[in-house]
N, C-alpha and C positions, 0 to 999 in steps of 0.2 A: 414368378414368370407367368402363371395363369392370369393374374390380374392384369399384367401388361398386355397379354393377348386380348383380353376383353376390351381394354382401352383401345387397342389398335382396331378391333372390329368396329368400334364406334366411328373411327375416322374413315373407314370404308366398309360398308355393311357386309361385304362378302370376303373380307381379307382372310379370315381363318379358314373358311371352306376352300378357298383357292389354294392356300398354302398346303393344306392337307392333301389336295390333289397332286401337288408337286412331289410330295413324298410317296404317294402310292402310285313447290314447283318453281320456285324462283319466279322471276318475272316472265310472264308469257305475253307481254305487250310490246308491240313495235313502236317505233317513233311516230306517234300520231301526226305530229306536225308535218313530217316529210310526206306521209301518206296523203294528207289533205292538200299539200302543195301540188302533188302530182295528179290529183283527181281530175277527171274529165267529165263533161256532161254525160249522163246516162243515155245509152242507146235505147231505141225502142225494144220492148221485151222480145219481139220476134227475131231480132238480130243480135241480141246480147250473147257474148261468148260464155260458155259454161265455165264455172270456177274449176281450177285444177284440183283433181281429187288425189289424195295420198294413197299409198299402197297399203294393202291389208296385212294382217299378221301372216297369213299364208304366203303372200307375195314375198315378204321380208325373210321368211324362214328359208326360202330358196336362195336368198342373196347374202345372208350372213356368212362370214368366214367360217370354214369348217376344216376338219382334219385333212381332207383331200387337197386343201389349198395351201397348207403349211405343214410340212412333214416334221419340222424340228420343234413343234409344240404339241402338247397333249390337251385335247379338248374334252369338255364335259358340259352337258346341258345345265343351264341355270335353273334353280328350283323356284316354284311359285312363292315359297317362304322368303327367299332372298329378295324377290321383287317387292313383296309386301312390306318387308322391313325397310327397304329403301324408300318406298312411298310414304311411310310413316315418319321417316327421319325429319329432323328439324334443326333449327339453329337459334341462338339467342339474338342474332341479327337477321331480320327478315330478308335483307338483301343478299345474304349469304346462303340461304336455304337451298337454292338451286344447286350450289356446289356440293352440298352434302348429299343431295338426292341423286345427282347424276353419277356419283361414285357408287351408288347402290342400285344400279339397273333401272333407275326411274328417269325417263326423259323429261326435258324441260317442255313446258307448254302442254298442248293437248294434241297428241299424235293420232293419226287415223289408224296406225298399225305399229306394232313393235315386235322385235325379235331379240333374244338374248343368248349369250353363250359365255363361257369362261375358258381361258387357255393358260397353260403354264409352259414356259420355255423348258425344253428337254435338256437336263444337265448332261454334261459329257461324262461317259463312263471312264474309270481309270484304265490305263493301258495294261495289257497282259504283263504280269510280272511286276506290277507297280509295288512300291514300298508301302508299308503300313501307313506312313505319313501321308503319302499321295492318296491312298484309299480314304483316309480320314478327311482329307481336303475335298475329295469328290463327294463324300457324304454331306459335308457341310455346304458344299455348293448346291446339292440337290435341295436341301432344306431351304436355302436362300434363293432358289430360282424365282424369277419375277413372274407373278401371277396377275393376269389381266381380266377384268370384267369388261365385256364388249356388249354394247347395246346399239341396235339400229332402230330408228324411229322415222316414220314418214308422215308428212303433214299435208293437209288441204291448203290450197292457195299459197300465201306467203308464210305459212306457219313455220317452215323449216328455217327461213331467214330470221324470223322473230325468235325462235328457240335458240339458235346459235347466238344471236345478239344478247339474249338474256344471260347466257353463260359468260360471254365476253365481258359484259357490264359487271357481273358479279366478281369476276377476276380482277377488275380494276378497282372496285369499291371495297374489296375484302382483303387487301394486302396486309393489313395489320393483324389479321387473325380473327377468330370467332370460336364459339363453342358449338360442337356438333353432338346431337342427341339421337340415339337409336334405341328405342325401347326404354328400359330403365337406366341405361348407361350414357354417360356424357363424357366426351373427350375434348381436348383443347387443340385447336389449330393455331399455330403461332405465326405463320407467315404464308402468304401466297405470292408467288413471283413467276415471271416468264420461264417456261421450260425450254428444252431443246427445240429449236425452231423446226416446224414441220411444213413441208410444201406438198399439199395434196388437195384434190377436189376443187370446189369453187371457193371455199373458205376453210381455213384451218387455224386452230388455236392450241397452244401447248402451255400448260401451267404446272409448276412444281408446288405442291401443297405440303408444308412441313407441319408436323404435329408432335405433341409431347405425350408419350405413353409411360406414365409413372417415372418421369425423369429420363426416359430413353427417347431419342429423336427418331421419328419415323417420317419418311418422305414418300409421298405418292406422286406418280407422274400421271397427269390427266391430259388427254388429247381429245379434241373435238373437231370433227371434220364434217362440213356440209357438201353434199354432192346432189345438186338438183333439189328434189323435195325430201331427201333423206339426210338425217343427221346421225353420224356414227360417233359414239363415245367410247373411249378406252381409258379405264382406270387401273393403273398398274401399281402393285404393291409387292413387298418382300418381307419375310419374317426377320431378315437381317436388319431391316430398318431402312434400307436404301434400294429403291427399285430402279431398274434400267428403263430407258425409253422403250415403249412398245412399238418401235418403228416397223419391225418386220410384220406385225399384225396389221398395222395401219396400211402399209403398202399392199399386203395381200387383200385386205378388205376393199380398198379403193379400186384395185384392179378388178375385183369381182363385180363392183358396182358399174363398171364400164366407163 
């Protein structure tokens, strides 16, 4: 069982820490051809419009979804160690690296600012006078509650569009699977496919990432939403192996972004 949990951690860098809470760079390039096609002669320096600046860490800390925004989830701050592990994660297929990293609190591209949190869906408590069987089911439900890593990243210029595009492209190129490595551990992703459709922000993408943890199937639900210069990433896992869509978190986050 311990080995399986380690393997699962490889598939999403914060899976185990998120689950414990429940019981208590890819490509950063845009399509250069399109950019050149739309290019216009440079205006004189005196009249040139300044490039759009992304939001800072402090700005995003005020915008990331929190306990006050969603009562039926339990929130906890992401640790620096979790972000470091995600940044060091890699893949045997370079084009799939971004998928490994965004699951571990590491945004695609080069953001101007970031904010991170993690949330677990609050399990339902057994009714008063519930049978021992119902109490046991409630305990198992708590252990298997979906835990989600949430990352906000803001970018200068068209960085947000480019970051979103890099994750989308990886989702299209990596359907057949890849290896994911975090630290000394390597796990196997067997399939990447479209997830439950999400309509939010200016652009939205949902992927189901299936992995193998010592013969046990584990499914991660990955949702990426772009709203203006901000890209919000939601990576949902469960120790039961099958995570629910983080729709409630997505809706609450997008609402907070305005």
